[in-house]
C-alpha positions as CSV (number, residue, x, y, z in Angstrom):
1,M,132.7,-124.1,19.7
2,G,130.0,-125.8,17.6
3,N,131.5,-128.6,15.7
4,D,135.0,-127.8,17.0
5,L,136.9,-130.4,19.0
6,M,139.4,-129.7,21.8
7,L,142.2,-132.2,22.4
8,F,144.8,-132.2,25.1
9,D,148.4,-133.7,24.6
10,P,149.5,-134.4,28.2
11,A,153.1,-135.1,27.0
12,K,153.4,-131.5,25.7
13,S,150.8,-130.0,28.3
14,Q,149.1,-128.5,25.1
15,F,145.5,-128.1,24.0
16,Y,144.6,-128.1,20.3
17,V,141.3,-126.8,19.1
18,L,140.3,-128.4,15.8
19,N,137.8,-126.9,13.5
20,S,135.0,-129.0,12.2
21,T,137.0,-130.2,9.1
22,M,140.0,-131.2,11.3
23,A,137.7,-132.6,13.9
24,Y,135.9,-134.9,11.4
25,L,139.2,-136.1,10.0
26,W,140.7,-136.8,13.4
27,K,137.7,-138.7,14.4
28,N,138.0,-140.9,11.3
29,C,141.7,-141.3,11.4
30,E,141.7,-144.8,13.0
31,G,144.1,-146.4,10.6
32,K,141.4,-148.5,8.9
33,V,140.3,-146.0,6.3
34,T,142.4,-144.1,3.8
35,L,142.2,-140.4,3.3
36,E,140.3,-141.1,0.0
37,G,137.8,-143.2,2.0
38,I,137.4,-140.4,4.4
39,V,136.8,-137.8,1.6
40,A,134.4,-140.2,0.0
41,S,132.3,-140.2,3.2
42,V,132.2,-136.4,3.4
43,P,129.6,-135.7,0.7
44,Q,127.0,-137.9,2.4
45,D,127.9,-136.6,5.9
46,F,128.0,-132.9,5.0
47,A,125.8,-132.8,1.9
48,V,128.6,-131.6,-0.3
49,S,128.0,-132.1,-4.0
50,D,131.5,-131.8,-5.4
51,G,134.3,-133.9,-3.6
52,T,137.2,-132.1,-5.2
53,P,137.5,-129.1,-2.9
54,V,136.7,-131.4,0.0
55,A,139.7,-133.5,-0.9
56,T,141.9,-130.5,-1.1
57,E,140.8,-129.3,2.2
58,M,141.0,-132.7,3.9
59,K,144.6,-133.1,2.7
60,A,145.7,-129.7,3.9
61,A,143.9,-130.5,7.3
62,L,145.7,-133.9,7.5
63,D,149.0,-132.3,6.7
64,E,148.5,-129.8,9.6
65,L,147.3,-132.5,12.0
66,V,150.5,-134.5,11.2
67,A,152.7,-131.4,11.6
68,L,151.2,-130.9,15.0
69,G,151.9,-134.4,15.9
70,V,148.1,-135.1,16.5
71,V,148.1,-137.9,14.0
72,T,150.8,-140.0,12.4
73,A,151.0,-140.8,8.7
74,E,152.1,-144.2,7.7
């Protein structure tokens, strides 16, 4: 599984396997940092030179996590 992360939702009795992008986002979604703040930390953590594609990928990942009910958007 490498950098993937497995989550279990006991209320739904369902497992979720998050890819490395979603796992990074989930680990950093603690309600204290905005999506923009998380995206800003990606280049230093993943050595990505251009944050624009990262922002697009992170937004899509966040939308999917919200749709799954794994995180909530406020």
